C-alpha positions, 0 to 999 in steps of 0.5 A, spaced: 500 500 500 502 506 498 503 512 503 501 519 501 505 524 503 503 532 503 506 536 498 510 542 500 506 549 499 509 555 496 507 562 498 509 569 495 508 576 498 502 580 496 506 587 496 499 590 496 498 588 503 504 588 506 509 593 509 516 593 512 518 598 517 524 600 521 524 605 527 530 609 529 531 614 535 534 620 532 538 625 537 535 620 542 529 625 542 524 622 537 523 616 532 524 616 525 520 611 521 522 608 514 520 603 509 523 599 504 518 599 498 520 593 494 521 586 497 520 579 496 518 574 501 517 566 499 515 561 504 515 554 503 511 549 508 508 542 509 503 544 514 497 549 514 500 552 521 506 554 518 510 550 524 515 547 519 516 554 514 522 556 511 522 563 509 527 567 504 526 575 504 530 579 499 529 587 500 532 592 495 536 597 499 535 602 493 527 602 495 529 605 502 524 611 504 524 615 510 520 621 507 527 625 506 530 624 499 537 627 502 537 622 508 535 616 503 541 618 499 545 618 505 542 611 508 544 608 501 551 611 501 557 607 504 556 610 511 550 605 512 548 600 507 552 601 501 547 600 496 551 600 490 556 594 492 550 591 497 544 592 493 540 587 497 538 585 504 537 577 505 534 573 510 533 566 510 530 562 516 533 556 520 527 555 525 520 557 527 516 555 533 510 558 532 512 564 536 519 566 534 522 566 527 530 565 527 534 566 521 540 569 518 540 576 516 545 579 511 546 586 511 552 589 507 558 583 508 555 581 515 551 575 516 548 574 523 543 570 526 537 574 528 530 572 532 523 575 530 517 575 534 511 572 530 504 573 530 500 568 525 493 571 524 491 565 520 489 564 513 483 566 509 480 566 502 479 573 499 473 575 494 477 572 488 478 565 491 486 566 493 488 563 499 492 568 504 496 568 510 497 574 515 503 575 519 505 580 524 513 580 525 517 584 530 524 585 532 530 589 534 537 589 531 543 593 533 545 596 526 553 596 528 553 589 528 552 589 520 557 595 519 552 600 519 556 604 524 556 612 521 554 616 527 555 624 529 554 628 535 550 634 536 553 640 539 549 639 545 552 632 546 546 628 543 548 622 538 544 623 532 542 615 530 541 610 535 544 603 535 538 600 536 533 599 530 526 596 531 523 592 525 515 591 524 513 587 518 506 586 516 506 580 511 500 577 507 502 571 503 498 568 497 498 561 496 501 559 489 
């Protein structure tokens, strides 16, 4: 008698219903919010609860948007991301326990393991018959761990950019 095995399901990002946001303290008195407007997310899973999910994320550094063209150009420069030499930020998962997604994040020439908190909001079918899955993902990295080390000090002695970067992703996937 043959044993039937479940097939692995591919999920792809729904860019119209997903966003990738980061927040950084500015001069230690306010927070600057930025987005990456172009990114790709692919996920593979055998299980509907995503407990065995494998995830790959590719982010276009050139798509950074902080509502300031000058700041965006500075962030793309060698002081920070060096978008010309390193046009992509890459994340590849290692494990997901239902609450934490652990994987390798590569920015510039550095790859480090990071852990992100995940809330799986479930699966639903949209009015067009597409099956979608929704996730809220949060975490924090130290930008200096990835050689994003530029900084300055104001006349008042305030650091211009904090080392901590908060990440907040709203990801909706479409079953392929």
